[in-house]
KEZAKE-377001 format. One line per 2 residues: number of its first residue (from 1); for each residue x, y, z of N, C-alpha, C. Coordinates in steps of 0.2 Angstrom, whole numbers, plus 5000, padded with zeros to 4 digits. Atoms other than C-alpha are relative to their C-alpha. Example, Ala and Ser with C-alpha at 12.3 -4.5 7.8 and 13.67 -1.06 7.14 Angstrom:
1) 5004,4994,5000,5062,4978,5039,5004,5006,5000  4996,4994,4999,5068,4995,5036,4996,5005,5003
This chain:
1) 5002,4994,5005,4908,5436,5918,5005,5000,4995  4995,5000,5005,4915,5436,5901,5004,5007,4999
3) 4996,4994,5000,4929,5448,5900,4999,5004,4993  5001,4996,5006,4927,5463,5888,5005,4999,4994
5) 4995,5001,5005,4943,5460,5879,4999,4993,4996  5001,5006,5003,4939,5442,5876,4994,5000,4995
7) 5006,5000,5004,4922,5446,5870,5001,5004,4993  4998,4996,5007,4929,5459,5857,5004,4995,4996
9) 4996,5004,5004,4942,5446,5851,4995,4995,4997  5004,5006,5003,4929,5432,5849,4995,5003,4995
11) 5005,4997,5004,4916,5444,5841,5003,5001,4993  4997,4998,5006,4929,5449,5828,5003,4994,4996
13) 4998,5006,5003,4934,5431,5824,5008,4999,5001  4993,5001,4999,4952,5432,5831,5001,4993,5003
15) 4998,5005,4995,4951,5417,5843,4999,4993,4996  5000,5006,5003,4956,5400,5836,5000,4994,5005
17) 4999,5005,4995,4961,5390,5851,5003,5003,5006  4997,4997,4994,4965,5394,5869,5002,4994,5005
19) 4997,5005,4995,4975,5383,5882,4995,4999,5006  5005,5001,4994,4962,5387,5896,4996,5007,5000
21) 5004,4994,5001,4949,5400,5891,4997,5003,5007  5003,4998,4994,4940,5400,5908,5005,5004,5005
23) 4995,4998,4996,4956,5403,5918,5003,5007,4997  4998,4993,5003,4962,5417,5906,4995,5005,5001
25) 5006,4995,4999,4945,5425,5907,5001,5003,5007  4999,4997,4993,4948,5426,5926,5006,5004,5001
27) 4994,4996,4999,4965,5432,5925,4999,5007,4997  5002,4994,5003,4959,5446,5913,4996,5005,5004
29) 5005,4996,4996,4945,5451,5925,5003,5002,5006  4997,4998,4993,4957,5452,5940,5005,5005,4999
31) 4996,4995,5001,4968,5465,5932,5004,5000,4993  4996,4999,5006,4980,5471,5918,5005,4994,5000
33) 4995,5005,5001,4991,5458,5911,5006,5002,4994  4995,4999,5005,5007,5457,5900,4999,4994,4995
35) 5000,5006,5005,5006,5446,5884,5005,5002,4995  4995,4999,5005,5019,5443,5871,4998,4996,4993
37) 5000,5002,5007,5020,5440,5852,5006,5000,4997  4994,5000,5003,5035,5434,5843,5000,4999,4993
39) 4999,5001,5007,5042,5434,5826,5007,5000,4998  4993,5001,5002,5058,5428,5819,5002,5005,4994
41) 4998,4995,5005,5068,5441,5808,5001,4997,4993  4999,5003,5006,5066,5431,5792,4999,5005,4994
43) 5001,4995,5005,5062,5447,5782,5000,5007,5004  4999,4993,4997,5064,5466,5785,4993,5004,5001
45) 5007,4997,5000,5045,5469,5786,4995,4994,5002  5006,5004,4999,5029,5461,5793,4996,5000,4993
47) 5004,5000,5005,5017,5456,5780,4993,4998,5002  5007,5000,4998,4998,5454,5780,4999,4993,5004
49) 5000,5007,4997,5000,5435,5785,5001,5001,5007  4998,5000,4992,5007,5441,5802,4995,5004,5003
51) 5004,4995,4997,4994,5454,5805,4994,4998,5005  5006,5001,4996,4980,5445,5813,5002,4999,5008
53) 4998,5000,4993,4989,5441,5830,5003,5007,5002  4998,4993,4999,4997,5459,5828,4994,5004,5002
55) 5007,4997,4999,4979,5466,5827,4997,4998,5007  5003,5003,4993,4974,5455,5842,5004,5004,5006
57) 4996,4996,4995,4989,5463,5852,4998,5007,5000  5002,4993,5000,4983,5480,5846,4993,5001,5005
59) 5006,4999,4996,4966,5477,5854,5001,4998,5007  4998,5001,4993,4974,5470,5870,5003,5007,5003
61) 4997,4993,4998,4983,5487,5871,4994,5005,5001  5005,4996,5000,4967,5496,5868,4996,4999,5007
63) 5004,5001,4994,4959,5488,5883,5005,5000,5007  4996,4998,4995,4974,5493,5894,5005,4995,5002
65) 4995,5005,4998,4985,5478,5894,5007,5001,4996  4993,4998,5002,5004,5478,5890,5002,4995,4994
67) 4997,5004,5005,5010,5471,5873,5008,5000,5001  4993,5002,5000,5027,5463,5873,5002,4997,4993
69) 4999,5002,5007,5034,5461,5855,5007,4997,5000  4994,5004,5001,5048,5448,5853,5003,4999,4993
71) 4997,5002,5006,5060,5448,5839,5005,4995,5001  4996,5006,4999,5069,5431,5837,5007,5001,4998
73) 4993,5000,5002,5087,5436,5835,5004,4993,5001  4998,5006,4998,5091,5419,5843,4997,4995,4996
75) 5003,5005,5004,5078,5408,5835,5000,5001,4993  4999,4998,5007,5080,5417,5819,5006,4996,4997
77) 4994,5003,5003,5097,5409,5818,4999,4992,5000  5002,5007,5001,5089,5392,5819,4996,4998,4995
79) 5005,5001,5005,5074,5393,5808,4994,4995,5003  5006,5003,4998,5056,5388,5813,4998,4995,4995
81) 5002,5005,5005,5051,5372,5805,4992,4999,4999  5008,5000,5000,5032,5375,5808,4997,5002,4993
83) 5003,4998,5007,5022,5374,5792,5004,4999,4994  4995,5000,5006,5037,5370,5781,5002,4993,4999
85) 4998,5006,5002,5043,5356,5771,5008,4999,4999  4993,4999,5000,5061,5362,5770,5003,5004,5005
87) 4997,4996,4995,5073,5370,5781,5001,5007,4998  4999,4993,5002,5075,5389,5781,5008,5001,4999
89) 4992,4999,5001,5092,5396,5774,5002,5004,5006  4997,4996,4994,5104,5403,5787,5001,5007,4998
91) 4999,4993,5001,5106,5422,5788,5006,5002,5003  4994,4997,4998,5121,5432,5790,4998,5005,5006
93) 5001,4995,4995,5123,5444,5805,4997,5007,4997  5003,4994,5003,5120,5459,5794,4993,5000,4998
95) 5007,5001,5002,5104,5452,5787,4996,5000,5006  5004,5000,4994,5098,5448,5804,4999,5007,5003
97) 5001,4993,4997,5101,5466,5810,4996,5004,4996  5004,4997,5004,5093,5473,5795,4993,4998,5001
99) 5006,5003,4999,5078,5462,5797,4997,5002,5007  5003,4999,4993,5076,5465,5816,4998,5008,5000
101) 5002,4993,5001,5076,5484,5812,4993,5001,4997  5007,4999,5004,5062,5482,5799,4994,4997,5004
103) 5006,5002,4996,5051,5472,5811,4998,5005,5005  5001,4995,4995,5053,5485,5824,4996,5006,4997
105) 5004,4995,5004,5047,5498,5811,4993,4998,4999  5007,5002,5001,5032,5487,5807,4996,5000,5006
107) 5004,5001,4994,5027,5484,5825,4997,5007,5002  5002,4993,4998,5027,5503,5828,4994,5003,4996
109) 5005,4997,5004,5014,5506,5815,4993,4998,5003  5006,5002,4997,5001,5496,5825,4999,5000,5008
111) 5000,5000,4993,5006,5498,5843,5003,5007,5003  4996,4994,4996,5011,5513,5855,5005,4997,5004
113) 4994,5002,4996,5028,5511,5862,5001,5006,5005  4998,4995,4995,5034,5520,5878,5001,4997,5007
115) 4998,5002,4993,5036,5520,5897,4993,4999,5004  5006,5000,4996,5017,5520,5902,4999,4992,5001
117) 5001,5007,4998,5010,5504,5910,4997,4995,4994  5003,5003,5005,5001,5499,5894,5004,5001,4993
119) 4996,4998,5006,5014,5505,5882,5004,4993,4998  4997,5006,5002,5022,5491,5871,5008,5001,5001
121) 4993,5000,5000,5040,5486,5873,5003,4994,4995  4997,5005,5005,5052,5476,5861,5006,4997,5003
123) 4994,5003,4998,5064,5463,5866,5002,4995,4995  4997,5005,5005,5076,5451,5857,5002,4994,5004
125) 4998,5006,4996,5078,5433,5863,5008,4999,5000  4993,5001,5000,5096,5434,5858,5004,5003,5006
127) 4997,4997,4994,5099,5445,5873,5001,4995,5006  4999,5005,4994,5097,5430,5885,5003,4993,4997
129) 4998,5007,5003,5100,5415,5873,5008,5000,4999  4993,5000,5002,5118,5421,5869,5004,4998,5006
131) 4996,5002,4993,5123,5418,5888,5000,4993,5001  5000,5007,4999,5119,5400,5887,5005,4996,4996
133) 4996,5004,5004,5133,5388,5882,4995,4993,4999  5004,5006,5002,5127,5371,5875,4999,4996,5006
135) 5000,5004,4993,5131,5362,5892,4995,5004,5005  5004,4996,4995,5122,5376,5902,4993,4999,4998
137) 5007,5000,5003,5106,5375,5891,4998,4992,5002  5002,5006,4998,5106,5356,5893,4999,4998,5007
139) 5000,5001,4993,5109,5356,5911,4994,5003,5003  5006,4997,4997,5095,5368,5915,4993,4998,4997
141) 5006,5002,5003,5082,5362,5903,4999,4993,4996  5000,5007,5004,5087,5345,5895,4995,4995,5003
143) 5005,5005,4997,5076,5335,5907,4993,5002,5000  5007,4998,5000,5061,5346,5905,4996,4999,4993
145) 5003,5002,5006,5058,5340,5887,5001,4993,4998  4999,5007,5002,5054,5322,5882,5000,5000,4992
147) 5000,5001,5007,5058,5316,5865,4993,4998,4997  5006,5002,5002,5041,5307,5863,4995,5006,4999
149) 5004,4994,5000,5032,5324,5867,5002,5004,4994  4997,4996,5005,5043,5333,5855,4998,4997,4993
151) 5001,5004,5006,5040,5320,5841,4992,5000,4999  5007,5000,5001,5021,5322,5844,4998,5006,4997
153) 5002,4993,5003,5021,5340,5837,4999,4999,4993  5001,5001,5007,5014,5342,5820,5006,5003,4996
155) 4995,4996,5003,5028,5354,5815,5006,4995,4999  4995,5005,5001,5040,5339,5818,4998,4994,4996
157) 5002,5006,5004,5030,5325,5811,5000,5001,4993  5000,4999,5007,5028,5333,5794,5007,5000,4997
159) 4993,4999,5002,5047,5335,5793,5004,4994,5001  4996,5006,4998,5053,5318,5799,5002,4996,4994
161) 4999,5004,5006,5052,5310,5782,5004,5004,4995  4996,4996,5005,5061,5324,5772,5006,5004,5003
163) 4994,4997,4998,5076,5328,5783,5000,5005,5005  5000,4995,4995,5072,5338,5799,5007,5000,5003
165) 4993,5000,4997,5089,5343,5806,4999,5001,5008  5000,4999,4993,5094,5343,5824,5000,5007,5002
167) 5000,4993,4999,5096,5362,5823,4992,5002,5001  5007,4998,5000,5077,5364,5819,4996,4996,5006
169) 5003,5004,4995,5072,5350,5831,5000,5004,5007  5000,4996,4994,5078,5362,5845,4996,5006,5001
171) 5003,4994,5000,5068,5376,5840,4994,5001,5005  5005,4999,4995,5053,5373,5851,5003,5000,5007
173) 4997,4999,4994,5064,5372,5866,5002,5007,5001  4998,4993,4999,5071,5389,5863,4994,5004,5001
175) 5006,4996,4999,5053,5396,5861,4997,4999,5007  5003,5001,4994,5048,5388,5877,5004,5004,5005
177) 4996,4996,4996,5063,5396,5886,4998,5007,5000  5002,4993,5001,5058,5412,5879,4994,5002,5004
179) 5006,4999,4996,5041,5411,5887,5002,5000,5008  4998,5000,4993,5048,5406,5904,5004,5006,5002
181) 4996,4994,4998,5061,5420,5903,4995,5007,5000  5005,4994,5000,5047,5433,5899,4995,5000,5006
183) 5005,5001,4994,5036,5426,5913,5004,5002,5006  4996,4998,4994,5050,5428,5926,5002,5008,5000
185) 4998,4993,5000,5056,5445,5920,4995,5006,4999  5005,4995,5001,5040,5454,5915,4993,4998,5002
187) 5007,5002,4997,5026,5444,5923,4996,4998,4994  5004,5001,5006,5021,5439,5905,4996,4993,5001
189) 5003,5006,4999,5007,5426,5907,4996,4997,4993  5004,5002,5006,5000,5425,5889,5004,5001,4994
191) 4997,5000,5007,5007,5421,5872,4995,5000,4995  5004,5000,5006,4998,5426,5856,5004,4997,4994
193) 4996,5003,5006,5002,5416,5840,4995,4998,4995  5004,5002,5005,4996,5410,5824,4999,4992,5001
195) 5002,5007,4999,4988,5392,5823,5006,4996,4999  4994,5004,5001,5004,5385,5816,5005,5000,5005
197) 4996,5000,4995,5013,5390,5831,4998,4997,5007  5003,5003,4994,5002,5381,5844,5004,4995,5003
199) 4996,5005,4997,5013,5366,5847,5006,5003,5004  4995,4997,4997,5028,5377,5850,4998,5004,5007
201) 5002,4996,4994,5019,5389,5862,4997,4996,5006  5002,5004,4995,5011,5375,5872,5006,4997,5004
203) 4994,5002,4997,5028,5369,5876,5003,5005,5005  4998,4994,4996,5031,5386,5884,4996,5000,5007
205) 5004,5001,4994,5017,5384,5896,5001,4994,5004  4998,5006,4996,5022,5367,5901,5006,5001,5003
207) 4994,4998,4996,5039,5373,5905,4999,5004,5006  5001,4995,4994,5033,5387,5916,4996,4996,5005
209) 5003,5005,4995,5022,5374,5925,5005,4996,5004  4995,5004,4997,5037,5363,5928,5005,5004,5004
211) 4995,4996,4997,5049,5377,5933,4998,5004,5006  5002,4995,4995,5039,5389,5943,4993,4998,5003
213) 5007,5003,4998,5022,5379,5946,4995,5005,4999  5006,4995,5001,5011,5393,5939,4997,4998,4993
215) 5003,5001,5007,4999,5393,5924,5001,5006,4996  5000,4995,5005,5002,5403,5909,4995,4998,4994
217) 5005,5001,5005,4991,5404,5893,5003,5001,4993  4998,4999,5007,4992,5402,5874,4993,5002,4997
219) 5006,4999,5004,4979,5410,5863,5002,5001,4992  4998,5000,5007,4980,5407,5844,4995,5002,4996
221) 5005,4998,5005,4972,5414,5829,5001,4995,4994  5000,5004,5007,4967,5406,5812,5005,5003,4995
223) 4996,4997,5005,4979,5408,5798,4996,5003,4994  5004,4996,5005,4974,5420,5784,5003,4997,4993
225) 4998,5003,5007,4975,5412,5766,4998,5005,4994  5002,4996,5006,4974,5420,5749,4995,4996,4996
227) 5006,5003,5003,4961,5416,5736,5001,4993,4997  4999,5007,5002,4969,5400,5731,5001,4995,5006
229) 5000,5004,4994,4969,5394,5749,5007,4999,5003  4993,5001,4997,4988,5396,5752,5001,5005,5005
231) 4998,4996,4994,4995,5403,5768,5003,5006,4997  4997,4994,5002,5000,5421,5765,5007,5001,5004
233) 4993,5000,4997,5019,5422,5768,5005,5001,4995  4995,4998,5004,5035,5427,5761,5003,4994,4996
235) 4998,5006,5003,5040,5409,5757,4995,4997,4995  5005,5002,5004,5024,5406,5748,5000,5005,4993
237) 5000,4995,5006,5028,5421,5736,4994,5004,4999  5006,4996,5001,5012,5430,5739,5000,5005,5006
239) 5000,4995,4994,5017,5442,5754,4998,5007,4998  5002,4993,5001,5009,5459,5755,5003,5003,5006
241) 4995,4997,4994,5022,5469,5765,4997,5006,5003  5003,4994,4996,5018,5482,5778,5004,5006,4999
243) 4995,4994,5000,5034,5493,5777,4999,5003,4993  5001,4996,5006,5032,5506,5763,5006,4999,4995
245) 4994,5001,5005,5050,5503,5756,5000,4993,4997  5001,5007,5004,5044,5485,5751,4994,5000,4996
247) 5007,5000,5003,5026,5489,5746,4997,5007,5001  5002,4993,4999,5019,5506,5742,4993,5000,5003
249) 5006,5000,4997,5004,5512,5752,4994,4999,4995  5005,5001,5005,4994,5512,5736,4999,4992,4999
251) 5001,5008,5001,4997,5493,5733,4997,4997,5006  5003,5002,4994,4993,5490,5751,4993,5001,5000
253) 5007,4998,5001,4977,5499,5749,4996,4996,4995  5003,5004,5005,4973,5490,5733,4999,4993,5002
255) 5001,5007,4998,4976,5473,5741,4993,4999,5004  5006,5000,4996,4962,5477,5753,4994,5002,4996
257) 5006,4998,5004,4951,5485,5740,4998,4994,4996  5001,5006,5004,4952,5469,5730,4998,4994,5004
259) 5002,5006,4995,4946,5458,5745,4994,4996,4996  5006,5004,5003,4934,5444,5738,4994,5002,5004
261) 5006,4998,4997,4916,5448,5742,4999,4996,5006  5002,5004,4994,4914,5434,5754,5004,5001,5006
263) 4995,4999,4994,4929,5440,5765,4999,5007,5002  5000,4993,4999,4924,5458,5766,4999,5001,5008
265) 5002,4999,4993,4915,5457,5783,5006,4998,5005  4994,5003,4996,4929,5446,5790,5006,5004,5001
267) 4994,4996,5000,4943,5457,5785,4998,5007,5004  5001,4994,4996,4934,5472,5792,5001,4999,5007
269) 5000,5001,4993,4933,5464,5809,5007,4999,5002  4993,5001,4999,4951,5458,5808,5005,5005,4999
271) 4995,4995,5002,4961,5472,5800,4998,5007,5001  5002,4993,4998,4952,5488,5806,4998,5000,5007
273) 5003,4999,4993,4946,5496,5822,4993,5003,4999  5007,4998,5001,4929,5500,5815,4996,4996,5005
275) 5004,5004,4995,4916,5496,5828,4995,4995,4997  5004,5006,5003,4906,5480,5826,4993,5002,4997
277) 5007,4998,5002,4889,5488,5824,5001,5003,4993  4999,4997,5007,4896,5498,5809,5002,4994,4995
279) 4998,5006,5004,4904,5482,5802,4994,4996,4998  5006,5004,5002,4887,5473,5803,4996,5003,4995
281) 5004,4997,5006,4879,5486,5792,5004,4999,4994  4996,5000,5006,4893,5486,5780,5000,4993,4997
283) 5000,5007,5002,4892,5467,5779,4994,4998,4997  5007,5002,5003,4874,5467,5773,5000,5003,4993
285) 5000,4997,5007,4879,5477,5757,5001,4995,4995  4999,5005,5005,4877,5468,5741,5002,5003,4993
287) 4999,4998,5007,4882,5469,5723,5005,5007,5000  4995,4994,5001,4889,5487,5718,5001,5003,5006
289) 4999,4996,4993,4886,5494,5736,5006,4996,5004  4994,5003,4996,4899,5481,5742,5006,5003,4999
291) 4994,4996,5002,4912,5491,5733,5002,5005,5005  4999,4994,4995,4909,5505,5745,5003,4997,5007
293) 4997,5003,4994,4913,5493,5760,5007,4998,4999  4993,5002,5002,4929,5487,5751,5004,5006,5001
295) 4997,4994,4999,4934,5505,5750,5001,5002,5007  4999,4998,4993,4931,5508,5768,5005,4996,5004
297) 4996,5005,4998,4940,5492,5772,5008,5003,4998  4994,4998,5002,4955,5498,5762,5003,5006,5003
299) 4998,4994,4997,4955,5515,5769,5002,4999,5007  4999,5001,4993,4954,5510,5787,5007,4996,5001
301) 4994,5004,4999,4968,5496,5785,5006,5004,4998  4995,4996,5002,4979,5508,5776,5002,5006,5005
303) 4999,4994,4996,4977,5522,5788,5004,4997,5006  4996,5003,4995,4983,5510,5802,5007,4999,4999
305) 4993,5002,5002,4998,5504,5793,5004,5006,4997  4996,4995,5003,5003,5520,5784,4998,5007,5001
307) 5002,4993,4998,4993,5535,5791,4995,5002,4995  5006,4997,5004,4978,5545,5785,5002,5003,4993
309) 4999,4997,5006,4987,5555,5772,5002,4995,4995  4999,5005,5005,4994,5540,5763,4994,4996,4998
311) 5006,5003,5002,4977,5532,5763,4996,5004,4995  5003,4995,5005,4970,5548,5755,5003,5000,4993
313) 4997,5000,5006,4983,5548,5742,4999,4993,4996  5001,5007,5004,4980,5529,5738,4993,5000,4997
315) 5006,4999,5003,4962,5533,5735,5000,5004,4994  5000,4996,5006,4966,5547,5724,5004,4997,4994
317) 4997,5004,5005,4978,5536,5714,4995,4995,4997  5005,5005,5003,4964,5523,5712,4995,5004,4996
319) 5004,4996,5004,4953,5537,5706,5003,5002,4993  4996,4998,5006,4966,5542,5693,5000,4994,4995
321) 4999,5006,5004,4968,5524,5687,4993,4998,4997  5006,5004,5002,4950,5518,5687,4994,5005,4999
323) 5006,4995,5001,4939,5534,5687,5001,5006,4996  4999,4995,5005,4947,5545,5675,5002,5007,5003
325) 4999,4993,4996,4952,5559,5688,5005,4998,5005  4996,5001,4994,4963,5562,5703,5007,5001,4998
327) 4992,4999,5000,4982,5562,5706,5003,4994,4998  4997,5006,5002,4992,5549,5697,5008,5000,5002
329) 4993,5000,4998,5009,5554,5705,5002,4994,5005  4999,5005,4995,5007,5540,5718,4999,4993,4997
331) 5001,5006,5003,5005,5526,5705,5007,4996,5001  4993,5004,4999,5019,5512,5709,5004,5001,4994
333) 4995,4998,5005,5034,5517,5699,5006,4996,5000  4994,5004,5000,5049,5507,5693,5004,5003,4994
335) 4996,4998,5005,5064,5513,5683,5004,4994,4997  4996,5005,5004,5072,5503,5669,5005,5004,4995
337) 4995,4997,5005,5087,5506,5657,4997,4997,4993  5003,5002,5007,5081,5506,5639,5003,5005,4995
339) 4996,4996,5005,5093,5512,5626,4998,4999,4993  5002,5002,5007,5085,5504,5611,4993,4996,5000
341) 5006,5004,5000,5069,5495,5605,5001,4993,5004  5000,5005,4996,5065,5481,5617,4994,4995,4999
343) 5006,5005,5001,5054,5465,5615,4996,5001,5006  5005,4998,4994,5038,5467,5625,5001,4995,5006
345) 4999,5005,4994,5042,5451,5635,5006,5002,5004  4994,4997,4996,5059,5458,5640,4998,5006,5004
347) 5002,4994,4997,5051,5475,5644,4996,4999,5006  5005,5001,4994,5037,5468,5655,5004,4996,5006
349) 4996,5003,4994,5050,5457,5665,5005,5005,5003  4996,4995,4997,5062,5471,5667,4996,5005,5004
351) 5004,4995,4996,5048,5482,5674,4997,4996,5006  5003,5004,4994,5044,5468,5687,4993,4998,5000
353) 5007,5002,5001,5027,5465,5680,4999,4992,5000  5000,5008,5000,5031,5446,5678,5007,4997,5002
355) 4994,5003,4998,5043,5434,5684,5004,4996,4995  4997,5004,5005,5046,5425,5668,4997,5002,4993
357) 5003,4998,5007,5044,5428,5649,4994,4996,4999  5006,5004,5002,5032,5413,5648,4994,5002,5004
359) 5006,4997,4996,5021,5421,5662,4997,5006,4996  5002,4994,5003,5021,5437,5652,4996,4998,4993
361) 5003,5003,5007,5017,5428,5635,4993,4998,5001  5007,5003,4999,5003,5419,5643,4995,5005,5002
363) 5005,4995,4998,4995,5434,5650,4998,5004,4994  5001,4997,5006,4997,5443,5633,4995,4996,4996
365) 5005,5005,5004,4988,5428,5624,4993,5000,5003  5007,5000,4997,4974,5430,5637,4997,5007,5000
367) 5003,4993,5000,4972,5448,5633,5000,5004,5006  5000,4997,4993,4977,5454,5650,5006,5005,5001
369) 4995,4995,4999,4991,5467,5646,4999,5006,4996  5000,4994,5004,4990,5485,5641,5006,5004,5001
371) 4995,4995,4999,5003,5498,5638,4997,5006,4997  5002,4993,5002,4998,5516,5638,4993,4999,4997
373) 5007,5000,5002,4980,5511,5637,4998,4995,4994  5001,5005,5006,4982,5499,5622,5001,4993,5001
375) 4999,5007,4999,4980,5481,5623,5005,4997,4996  4995,5003,5004,4995,5471,5618,4997,4993,4998
377) 5003,5006,5003,4989,5457,5606,5005,4995,4997  4995,5004,5003,5006,5450,5600,5006,5000,5004
379) 4994,5001,4996,5020,5444,5611,5006,5001,4997  4994,4999,5004,5032,5447,5597,5002,5007,4999
381) 4999,4993,5002,5031,5466,5596,5005,5002,5004  4995,4996,4997,5044,5478,5601,4998,5006,5003
383) 5002,4994,4997,5043,5493,5612,5006,5005,4999  4995,4995,5001,5052,5509,5607,5001,5005,5006
385) 4999,4996,4994,5060,5520,5621,4996,5007,5000  5002,4994,4999,5052,5535,5628,5000,5002,5008
387) 4999,4998,4993,5051,5544,5645,4997,4996,5005  5003,5004,4996,5038,5534,5653,4994,4996,4997
389) 5005,5004,5002,5025,5521,5651,4995,4998,5005  5005,5002,4995,5009,5516,5660,4998,4993,4998
391) 5001,5007,5002,5008,5497,5660,4994,4997,5005  5006,5003,4996,4992,5487,5666,5000,4992,4999
393) 5000,5007,5000,4992,5469,5670,4993,4997,5003  5006,5002,4998,4975,5461,5672,4995,5006,5001
395) 5004,4994,4999,4961,5473,5678,5002,5005,5005  4999,4996,4994,4969,5479,5694,5007,5002,5002
397) 4993,4999,4999,4988,5479,5693,5003,5005,4995  4997,4995,5004,4996,5495,5687,5007,5002,5002
399) 4993,4998,4999,5014,5501,5685,5002,5006,4995  4997,4995,5004,5022,5517,5679,5007,4998,4999
401) 4993,5002,5002,5038,5513,5670,5004,5006,4997  4996,4994,5002,5051,5527,5669,5006,4997,4997
403) 4994,5002,5003,5065,5525,5657,5006,5005,5002  4994,4996,4998,5082,5531,5664,5004,5002,4994
C-alpha cells in the first residue's frame, strides 16, 4: 500500500531518487519515523535553493513524523566540495556562530519546534565531532571507507583535476558519521537531501549497515535552478534569502510573483501548502489569468516564510508600485550619503542597484533605468541631492533611496 506521505511527496514533485523506495514505504506504513536534513552554516540564512528539502521536511511533520534539523558546526569547518569547482573559504568561530543562529531562525519559519513526538529538534554535529581526536576517528571509522569508493563519488571526481584538498576529501566521512550518530541517538532512519548530496548521503547508509547491520534510507530532491539554468545558491550570486534581515518580505514575495509561466504549477506544489486539487485548477490558467495564480503563489510562499501580515503588506507594496494605489512604506529602502551632485552611475551603484558602473551604464543604454518615474537616457548625467528617490531597474525591481 502506497504510504500517504510518499504519495503526497511524489505528487508534488519532490522525489528525485530514493535508496530503497519499497522498504521506506514499509517503514512509513509501520509507524512514525525520525528523518534528518542537514545544512552547513555557510551563511546566516537559508535561501530558496535550500527550501525544497525543507518543504519536504515540512510535509513529513504534517503527517506526524519527527524532523531533525542538523546544522554543520563541524562539517562547516571543512567545506562541502559537492557541486563546486573550488574550495570553500574557511570561517572564523564568530562567523560560524552567527551563521548557525541564522539557520535556526530560518528553520523555525517552516517547522514547529518543541517537545511533542512530531516536534522538530535542532542538533549541531560539532557537539559530537569535537570529541574525536584524529587517531580516534581513524581507529573507529578508517576501515569503513575505501579509497576507490570515495573516488567514485561525483563530488570528488570533478575536483581531482583542480586541486581537491585532503580536508575536503574527508567531508563525506564526516557526513556518514553524522547519520550513524543520529541513527544511534535518535533512531533516525531517513536522510533528506538535494540531488547534489546523494553521494555523501549514501555513504551514511552504507556506514550504518556496516556498523549496526540495519537499513537506513536516503531520499533526494531535484535542484532548483534560475531562469538561466543555474543552481540557486549564495556562491552563484543569485540567492533569494529567507531571513528578513537579508531580504525584505516584499522582495521575497516579488521573487515568487515573477515566477516564469511554465514553472508556476511546479512552484505551487513545491513551495506552498495549497491542496493539489486547487493547484491543478490554478495550473490550467492561461495568459492574463495566470498572473492571479502567480499572486496566489507569492502570497502563500511569503505567508509561510514571513507570516500573513507581511504577505499582505507585500501585496500592498506591489499595488502601490504597479497599480497606482496602496501603501508604499514597505518598498525596499536603502540609505546613502549624498552631500553634492553625483554621477548617475555612482548613484546607482551606491544604492546597490548594480554591482558595477559598466552594468549600470549597459542598463541605461538599454532603457531599463528610471528615477522618480523618468527614464534615464544618458549615463553621463548627474543627480542632485534631495530627501529620497524612487529608482526602478527593469520592469520589476524597485528601490527607495533615502539620502542621509
